[in-house]
FIMIRO-960397 format. One record per atom (N, C-alpha, C): residue in three letters; atom name; x, y, z; chain; residue number from 1. Coordinates in nm, 3 decimals. Atoms other than C-alpha are relative to their C-alpha. Layout:
# residues N
<site kolro="ala" mimi="CA" c1="X" c2="Y" c3="Z" zagu="A" baza="NUM"/>
...
***
This chain:
# residues 52
<site kolro="met" mimi="N" c1="0.038" c2="-0.124" c3="0.065" zagu="A" baza="1"/>
<site kolro="met" mimi="CA" c1="12.816" c2="10.740" c3="12.182" zagu="A" baza="1"/>
<site kolro="met" mimi="C" c1="-0.090" c2="-0.027" c3="-0.121" zagu="A" baza="1"/>
<site kolro="lys" mimi="N" c1="0.078" c2="0.032" c3="0.118" zagu="A" baza="2"/>
<site kolro="lys" mimi="CA" c1="12.682" c2="10.576" c3="11.868" zagu="A" baza="2"/>
<site kolro="lys" mimi="C" c1="-0.142" c2="-0.045" c3="0.038" zagu="A" baza="2"/>
<site kolro="arg" mimi="N" c1="0.132" c2="0.043" c3="-0.046" zagu="A" baza="3"/>
<site kolro="arg" mimi="CA" c1="12.394" c2="10.419" c3="12.065" zagu="A" baza="3"/>
<site kolro="arg" mimi="C" c1="-0.087" c2="0.119" c3="0.039" zagu="A" baza="3"/>
<site kolro="lys" mimi="N" c1="0.077" c2="-0.118" c3="-0.040" zagu="A" baza="4"/>
<site kolro="lys" mimi="CA" c1="12.289" c2="10.756" c3="12.205" zagu="A" baza="4"/>
<site kolro="lys" mimi="C" c1="-0.052" c2="0.075" c3="-0.122" zagu="A" baza="4"/>
<site kolro="val" mimi="N" c1="0.041" c2="-0.070" c3="0.122" zagu="A" baza="5"/>
<site kolro="val" mimi="CA" c1="12.280" c2="10.915" c3="11.861" zagu="A" baza="5"/>
<site kolro="val" mimi="C" c1="-0.110" c2="-0.079" c3="-0.071" zagu="A" baza="5"/>
<site kolro="thr" mimi="N" c1="0.101" c2="0.084" c3="0.063" zagu="A" baza="6"/>
<site kolro="thr" mimi="CA" c1="12.085" c2="10.620" c3="11.722" zagu="A" baza="6"/>
<site kolro="thr" mimi="C" c1="-0.133" c2="0.008" c3="0.075" zagu="A" baza="6"/>
<site kolro="ala" mimi="N" c1="0.122" c2="-0.011" c3="-0.080" zagu="A" baza="7"/>
<site kolro="ala" mimi="CA" c1="11.836" c2="10.637" c3="12.008" zagu="A" baza="7"/>
<site kolro="ala" mimi="C" c1="-0.067" c2="0.135" c3="-0.020" zagu="A" baza="7"/>
<site kolro="leu" mimi="N" c1="0.054" c2="-0.134" c3="0.021" zagu="A" baza="8"/>
<site kolro="leu" mimi="CA" c1="11.794" c2="11.011" c3="11.961" zagu="A" baza="8"/>
<site kolro="leu" mimi="C" c1="-0.065" c2="0.013" c3="-0.137" zagu="A" baza="8"/>
<site kolro="leu" mimi="N" c1="0.056" c2="-0.006" c3="0.134" zagu="A" baza="9"/>
<site kolro="leu" mimi="CA" c1="11.740" c2="10.978" c3="11.587" zagu="A" baza="9"/>
<site kolro="leu" mimi="C" c1="-0.126" c2="-0.085" c3="-0.013" zagu="A" baza="9"/>
<site kolro="thr" mimi="N" c1="0.119" c2="0.085" c3="0.001" zagu="A" baza="10"/>
<site kolro="thr" mimi="CA" c1="11.493" c2="10.694" c3="11.641" zagu="A" baza="10"/>
<site kolro="thr" mimi="C" c1="-0.117" c2="0.070" c3="0.069" zagu="A" baza="10"/>
<site kolro="ala" mimi="N" c1="0.105" c2="-0.073" c3="-0.070" zagu="A" baza="11"/>
<site kolro="ala" mimi="CA" c1="11.297" c2="10.901" c3="11.892" zagu="A" baza="11"/>
<site kolro="ala" mimi="C" c1="-0.051" c2="0.116" c3="-0.084" zagu="A" baza="11"/>
<site kolro="leu" mimi="N" c1="0.041" c2="-0.110" c3="0.086" zagu="A" baza="12"/>
<site kolro="leu" mimi="CA" c1="11.292" c2="11.196" c3="11.654" zagu="A" baza="12"/>
<site kolro="leu" mimi="C" c1="-0.085" c2="-0.050" c3="-0.116" zagu="A" baza="12"/>
<site kolro="leu" mimi="N" c1="0.076" c2="0.057" c3="0.111" zagu="A" baza="13"/>
<site kolro="leu" mimi="CA" c1="11.172" c2="10.981" c3="11.365" zagu="A" baza="13"/>
<site kolro="leu" mimi="C" c1="-0.137" c2="-0.049" c3="0.047" zagu="A" baza="13"/>
<site kolro="leu" mimi="N" c1="0.127" c2="0.046" c3="-0.056" zagu="A" baza="14"/>
<site kolro="leu" mimi="CA" c1="10.902" c2="10.823" c3="11.582" zagu="A" baza="14"/>
<site kolro="leu" mimi="C" c1="-0.092" c2="0.117" c3="0.030" zagu="A" baza="14"/>
<site kolro="thr" mimi="N" c1="0.080" c2="-0.119" c3="-0.029" zagu="A" baza="15"/>
<site kolro="thr" mimi="CA" c1="10.784" c2="11.165" c3="11.695" zagu="A" baza="15"/>
<site kolro="thr" mimi="C" c1="-0.057" c2="0.060" c3="-0.128" zagu="A" baza="15"/>
<site kolro="leu" mimi="N" c1="0.048" c2="-0.056" c3="0.126" zagu="A" baza="16"/>
<site kolro="leu" mimi="CA" c1="10.761" c2="11.289" c3="11.338" zagu="A" baza="16"/>
<site kolro="leu" mimi="C" c1="-0.109" c2="-0.086" c3="-0.064" zagu="A" baza="16"/>
<site kolro="thr" mimi="N" c1="0.099" c2="0.087" c3="0.062" zagu="A" baza="17"/>
<site kolro="thr" mimi="CA" c1="10.570" c2="10.985" c3="11.216" zagu="A" baza="17"/>
<site kolro="thr" mimi="C" c1="-0.132" c2="-0.002" c3="0.077" zagu="A" baza="17"/>
<site kolro="leu" mimi="N" c1="0.124" c2="-0.001" c3="-0.078" zagu="A" baza="18"/>
<site kolro="leu" mimi="CA" c1="10.319" c2="11.004" c3="11.501" zagu="A" baza="18"/>
<site kolro="leu" mimi="C" c1="-0.070" c2="0.136" c3="-0.004" zagu="A" baza="18"/>
<site kolro="cys" mimi="N" c1="0.060" c2="-0.134" c3="0.003" zagu="A" baza="19"/>
<site kolro="cys" mimi="CA" c1="10.263" c2="11.381" c3="11.470" zagu="A" baza="19"/>
<site kolro="cys" mimi="C" c1="-0.054" c2="0.037" c3="-0.137" zagu="A" baza="19"/>
<site kolro="ala" mimi="N" c1="0.044" c2="-0.037" c3="0.136" zagu="A" baza="20"/>
<site kolro="ala" mimi="CA" c1="10.210" c2="11.392" c3="11.092" zagu="A" baza="20"/>
<site kolro="ala" mimi="C" c1="-0.151" c2="-0.014" c3="-0.019" zagu="A" baza="20"/>
<site kolro="pro" mimi="N" c1="0.145" c2="0.009" c3="0.017" zagu="A" baza="21"/>
<site kolro="pro" mimi="CA" c1="9.850" c2="11.259" c3="11.098" zagu="A" baza="21"/>
<site kolro="pro" mimi="C" c1="-0.076" c2="0.105" c3="0.082" zagu="A" baza="21"/>
<site kolro="thr" mimi="N" c1="0.065" c2="-0.100" c3="-0.083" zagu="A" baza="22"/>
<site kolro="thr" mimi="CA" c1="9.759" c2="11.496" c3="11.379" zagu="A" baza="22"/>
<site kolro="thr" mimi="C" c1="0.009" c2="0.137" c3="-0.064" zagu="A" baza="22"/>
<site kolro="leu" mimi="N" c1="-0.016" c2="-0.129" c3="0.067" zagu="A" baza="23"/>
<site kolro="leu" mimi="CA" c1="9.898" c2="11.795" c3="11.194" zagu="A" baza="23"/>
<site kolro="leu" mimi="C" c1="-0.086" c2="0.008" c3="-0.125" zagu="A" baza="23"/>
<site kolro="ala" mimi="N" c1="0.084" c2="0.001" c3="0.120" zagu="A" baza="24"/>
<site kolro="ala" mimi="CA" c1="9.715" c2="11.692" c3="10.877" zagu="A" baza="24"/>
<site kolro="ala" mimi="C" c1="-0.146" c2="0.020" c3="0.037" zagu="A" baza="24"/>
<site kolro="trp" mimi="N" c1="0.139" c2="-0.014" c3="-0.041" zagu="A" baza="25"/>
<site kolro="trp" mimi="CA" c1="9.385" c2="11.667" c3="11.065" zagu="A" baza="25"/>
<site kolro="trp" mimi="C" c1="-0.029" c2="0.145" c3="0.040" zagu="A" baza="25"/>
<site kolro="thr" mimi="N" c1="0.025" c2="-0.136" c3="-0.041" zagu="A" baza="26"/>
<site kolro="thr" mimi="CA" c1="9.423" c2="12.013" c3="11.215" zagu="A" baza="26"/>
<site kolro="thr" mimi="C" c1="0.000" c2="0.096" c3="-0.117" zagu="A" baza="26"/>
<site kolro="glu" mimi="N" c1="-0.005" c2="-0.088" c3="0.115" zagu="A" baza="27"/>
<site kolro="glu" mimi="CA" c1="9.500" c2="12.165" c3="10.875" zagu="A" baza="27"/>
<site kolro="glu" mimi="C" c1="-0.121" c2="-0.019" c3="-0.092" zagu="A" baza="27"/>
<site kolro="tyr" mimi="N" c1="0.106" c2="0.028" c3="0.095" zagu="A" baza="28"/>
<site kolro="tyr" mimi="CA" c1="9.233" c2="11.993" c3="10.665" zagu="A" baza="28"/>
<site kolro="tyr" mimi="C" c1="-0.134" c2="-0.032" c3="0.065" zagu="A" baza="28"/>
<site kolro="gly" mimi="N" c1="0.124" c2="0.035" c3="-0.068" zagu="A" baza="29"/>
<site kolro="gly" mimi="CA" c1="8.974" c2="11.889" c3="10.922" zagu="A" baza="29"/>
<site kolro="gly" mimi="C" c1="-0.045" c2="-0.142" c3="-0.032" zagu="A" baza="29"/>
<site kolro="ala" mimi="N" c1="0.054" c2="0.134" c3="0.022" zagu="A" baza="30"/>
<site kolro="ala" mimi="CA" c1="8.765" c2="11.575" c3="10.927" zagu="A" baza="30"/>
<site kolro="ala" mimi="C" c1="-0.069" c2="-0.005" c3="-0.136" zagu="A" baza="30"/>
<site kolro="ile" mimi="N" c1="0.063" c2="0.018" c3="0.130" zagu="A" baza="31"/>
<site kolro="ile" mimi="CA" c1="8.626" c2="11.434" c3="10.605" zagu="A" baza="31"/>
<site kolro="ile" mimi="C" c1="-0.142" c2="-0.050" c3="0.022" zagu="A" baza="31"/>
<site kolro="tyr" mimi="N" c1="0.140" c2="0.040" c3="-0.007" zagu="A" baza="32"/>
<site kolro="tyr" mimi="CA" c1="8.248" c2="11.412" c3="10.575" zagu="A" baza="32"/>
<site kolro="tyr" mimi="C" c1="-0.050" c2="-0.029" c3="-0.140" zagu="A" baza="32"/>
<site kolro="asp" mimi="N" c1="0.054" c2="0.040" c3="0.130" zagu="A" baza="33"/>
<site kolro="asp" mimi="CA" c1="8.063" c2="11.242" c3="10.291" zagu="A" baza="33"/>
<site kolro="asp" mimi="C" c1="-0.137" c2="0.064" c3="-0.018" zagu="A" baza="33"/>
<site kolro="glu" mimi="N" c1="0.127" c2="-0.071" c3="0.019" zagu="A" baza="34"/>
<site kolro="glu" mimi="CA" c1="7.797" c2="11.498" c3="10.204" zagu="A" baza="34"/>
<site kolro="glu" mimi="C" c1="-0.075" c2="-0.048" c3="-0.123" zagu="A" baza="34"/>
<site kolro="thr" mimi="N" c1="0.065" c2="0.045" c3="0.123" zagu="A" baza="35"/>
<site kolro="thr" mimi="CA" c1="7.724" c2="11.340" c3="9.865" zagu="A" baza="35"/>
<site kolro="thr" mimi="C" c1="-0.046" c2="-0.145" c3="0.009" zagu="A" baza="35"/>
<site kolro="asp" mimi="N" c1="0.031" c2="0.143" c3="-0.019" zagu="A" baza="36"/>
<site kolro="asp" mimi="CA" c1="7.678" c2="10.985" c3="10.002" zagu="A" baza="36"/>
<site kolro="asp" mimi="C" c1="0.061" c2="-0.086" c3="-0.110" zagu="A" baza="36"/>
<site kolro="ala" mimi="N" c1="-0.067" c2="0.076" c3="0.106" zagu="A" baza="37"/>
<site kolro="ala" mimi="CA" c1="7.917" c2="10.866" c3="9.731" zagu="A" baza="37"/>
<site kolro="ala" mimi="C" c1="0.092" c2="-0.106" c3="0.058" zagu="A" baza="37"/>
<site kolro="leu" mimi="N" c1="-0.095" c2="0.095" c3="-0.058" zagu="A" baza="38"/>
<site kolro="leu" mimi="CA" c1="8.142" c2="10.677" c3="9.972" zagu="A" baza="38"/>
<site kolro="leu" mimi="C" c1="-0.067" c2="-0.114" c3="0.075" zagu="A" baza="38"/>
<site kolro="gly" mimi="N" c1="0.068" c2="0.103" c3="-0.077" zagu="A" baza="39"/>
<site kolro="gly" mimi="CA" c1="7.877" c2="10.466" c3="10.144" zagu="A" baza="39"/>
<site kolro="gly" mimi="C" c1="-0.107" c2="-0.070" c3="-0.081" zagu="A" baza="39"/>
<site kolro="ser" mimi="N" c1="0.109" c2="0.073" c3="0.062" zagu="A" baza="40"/>
<site kolro="ser" mimi="CA" c1="7.613" c2="10.214" c3="10.053" zagu="A" baza="40"/>
<site kolro="ser" mimi="C" c1="-0.087" c2="-0.058" c3="0.110" zagu="A" baza="40"/>
<site kolro="asp" mimi="N" c1="0.088" c2="0.062" c3="-0.100" zagu="A" baza="41"/>
<site kolro="asp" mimi="CA" c1="7.326" c2="10.037" c3="10.224" zagu="A" baza="41"/>
<site kolro="asp" mimi="C" c1="0.067" c2="-0.119" c3="0.067" zagu="A" baza="41"/>
<site kolro="glu" mimi="N" c1="-0.069" c2="0.116" c3="-0.057" zagu="A" baza="42"/>
<site kolro="glu" mimi="CA" c1="7.539" c2="9.727" c3="10.272" zagu="A" baza="42"/>
<site kolro="glu" mimi="C" c1="0.103" c2="0.044" c3="0.104" zagu="A" baza="42"/>
<site kolro="leu" mimi="N" c1="-0.099" c2="-0.049" c3="-0.096" zagu="A" baza="43"/>
<site kolro="leu" mimi="CA" c1="7.817" c2="9.924" c3="10.442" zagu="A" baza="43"/>
<site kolro="leu" mimi="C" c1="-0.067" c2="0.057" c3="0.125" zagu="A" baza="43"/>
<site kolro="ser" mimi="N" c1="0.073" c2="-0.054" c3="-0.114" zagu="A" baza="44"/>
<site kolro="ser" mimi="CA" c1="7.566" c2="10.104" c3="10.662" zagu="A" baza="44"/>
<site kolro="ser" mimi="C" c1="-0.051" c2="-0.112" c3="0.091" zagu="A" baza="44"/>
<site kolro="asp" mimi="N" c1="0.049" c2="0.115" c3="-0.080" zagu="A" baza="45"/>
<site kolro="asp" mimi="CA" c1="7.411" c2="9.772" c3="10.772" zagu="A" baza="45"/>
<site kolro="asp" mimi="C" c1="0.115" c2="-0.066" c3="0.074" zagu="A" baza="45"/>
<site kolro="leu" mimi="N" c1="-0.116" c2="0.060" c3="-0.067" zagu="A" baza="46"/>
<site kolro="leu" mimi="CA" c1="7.756" c2="9.630" c3="10.845" zagu="A" baza="46"/>
<site kolro="leu" mimi="C" c1="0.045" c2="0.084" c3="0.117" zagu="A" baza="46"/>
<site kolro="gly" mimi="N" c1="-0.048" c2="-0.088" c3="-0.105" zagu="A" baza="47"/>
<site kolro="gly" mimi="CA" c1="7.856" c2="9.934" c3="11.048" zagu="A" baza="47"/>
<site kolro="gly" mimi="C" c1="-0.095" c2="0.015" c3="0.117" zagu="A" baza="47"/>
<site kolro="gln" mimi="N" c1="0.096" c2="-0.025" c3="-0.107" zagu="A" baza="48"/>
<site kolro="gln" mimi="CA" c1="7.535" c2="9.967" c3="11.245" zagu="A" baza="48"/>
<site kolro="gln" mimi="C" c1="-0.048" c2="-0.127" c3="0.070" zagu="A" baza="48"/>
<site kolro="tyr" mimi="N" c1="0.061" c2="0.119" c3="-0.060" zagu="A" baza="49"/>
<site kolro="tyr" mimi="CA" c1="7.419" c2="9.611" c3="11.302" zagu="A" baza="49"/>
<site kolro="tyr" mimi="C" c1="0.095" c2="-0.118" c3="0.012" zagu="A" baza="49"/>
<site kolro="thr" mimi="N" c1="-0.081" c2="0.122" c3="0.001" zagu="A" baza="50"/>
<site kolro="thr" mimi="CA" c1="7.667" c2="9.340" c3="11.208" zagu="A" baza="50"/>
<site kolro="thr" mimi="C" c1="0.125" c2="0.014" c3="0.087" zagu="A" baza="50"/>
<site kolro="leu" mimi="N" c1="-0.127" c2="-0.013" c3="-0.070" zagu="A" baza="51"/>
<site kolro="leu" mimi="CA" c1="7.996" c2="9.474" c3="11.344" zagu="A" baza="51"/>
<site kolro="leu" mimi="C" c1="-0.013" c2="0.024" c3="0.151" zagu="A" baza="51"/>
<site kolro="pro" mimi="N" c1="0.009" c2="-0.018" c3="-0.146" zagu="A" baza="52"/>
<site kolro="pro" mimi="CA" c1="7.881" c2="9.599" c3="11.687" zagu="A" baza="52"/>
<site kolro="pro" mimi="C" c1="-0.041" c2="-0.130" c3="0.068" zagu="A" baza="52"/>
***
């Protein structure tokens, strides 16, 4: 009986932790950097040329 309760609570906790980011995205939407304050030329070069 104790194993079933533990398994159920673990499944519930796992479901909550996996759904939280999805719910946050639907409420706030994606983040876009319209001011170009979060990027630089070095990061752009890394993302476009070096990493792929």
